C-alpha positions as CSV (number, residue, x, y, z in Angstrom):
1,M,-0.3,6.4,12.9
2,T,-3.8,6.1,11.6
3,G,-4.7,2.8,13.4
4,T,-3.3,-0.5,14.6
5,E,-4.0,-2.3,11.3
6,L,-3.8,-1.3,7.7
7,T,-7.1,-1.6,5.9
8,L,-7.9,-1.5,2.2
9,D,-9.5,2.0,2.7
10,E,-6.4,3.2,4.4
11,L,-4.2,1.9,1.6
12,R,-6.4,3.5,-1.0
13,R,-6.0,6.8,0.9
14,V,-2.2,6.5,1.0
15,L,-2.0,5.6,-2.7
16,R,-4.2,8.6,-3.7
17,E,-2.2,11.0,-1.5
18,V,1.3,9.9,-2.7
19,A,0.6,9.3,-6.4
20,G,-2.9,10.2,-7.2
21,A,-5.2,7.9,-9.0
22,D,-5.3,7.0,-12.7
23,E,-8.7,8.0,-14.1
24,N,-8.9,4.7,-15.9
25,V,-8.5,2.7,-12.7
26,D,-11.4,2.4,-10.1
27,L,-9.6,2.2,-6.8
28,D,-12.9,1.9,-5.1
29,G,-13.6,-1.4,-7.0
30,D,-12.4,-4.9,-6.2
31,I,-8.7,-4.3,-6.3
32,L,-7.4,-6.6,-3.6
33,D,-5.8,-9.1,-5.9
34,T,-4.8,-6.7,-8.8
35,P,-1.1,-6.2,-9.2
36,M,0.0,-2.6,-8.3
37,E,1.4,-2.3,-11.9
38,E,-2.1,-2.9,-13.3
39,L,-3.4,-0.2,-11.0
40,N,-0.8,2.1,-12.7
41,Y,1.4,2.4,-9.6
42,D,4.9,2.0,-10.8
43,S,8.0,1.4,-8.6
44,L,8.4,5.1,-7.8
45,A,4.8,5.4,-6.6
46,L,5.1,2.2,-4.6
47,L,8.3,3.5,-3.1
48,E,6.5,6.6,-2.0
49,A,3.5,4.7,-0.7
50,C,5.8,2.3,1.3
51,G,7.6,5.3,2.7
52,R,4.4,6.8,3.9
53,L,3.2,3.4,5.4
54,E,6.6,3.0,7.2
55,R,6.2,6.4,8.8
56,E,2.5,6.0,9.7
57,Y,2.9,2.5,11.1
58,A,6.5,2.7,12.5
59,I,7.7,-0.3,10.5
60,S,10.2,-1.2,7.8
61,L,9.2,-2.3,4.3
62,D,12.5,-2.5,2.6
63,D,11.7,-5.7,0.9
64,A,8.2,-4.6,-0.2
65,L,9.2,-2.5,-3.2
66,D,7.9,-4.8,-5.8
67,S,5.3,-3.8,-8.4
68,D,4.0,-7.4,-8.5
69,H,2.5,-6.8,-5.0
70,T,-1.2,-6.6,-4.8
71,P,-3.1,-4.5,-2.3
72,R,-3.9,-7.7,-0.4
73,S,-0.2,-8.7,-0.2
74,L,0.9,-5.2,0.8
75,I,-1.8,-5.0,3.5
76,D,-0.9,-8.4,4.8
77,L,2.8,-7.5,4.9
78,V,2.2,-4.2,6.8
79,N,-0.1,-5.9,9.3
80,R,2.4,-8.7,9.9
81,R,5.2,-6.1,10.5
82,V,2.8,-4.1,12.9
83,A,2.0,-7.3,14.8
84,A,5.7,-8.3,15.1
85,R,6.5,-4.9,16.5
86,V,4.1,-5.3,19.4
């Protein structure tokens, strides 16, 4: 596990590692409220990212596989699951 709480920087790292980054999307910009689909992360990429987050944070994200999620909502979900685990 990388830390006790998922941050935007950690999410960016995971997204880049599991699915790369579209050259037309600036992941370093203000992406917190941008739907994952608009960041060019489809359901397969999101599935891979959620799998990685589940392993790194020892949580379950079965209901998180929705391309309507934004980075903010995914970070909040992961952090709620981590907090509930403690």
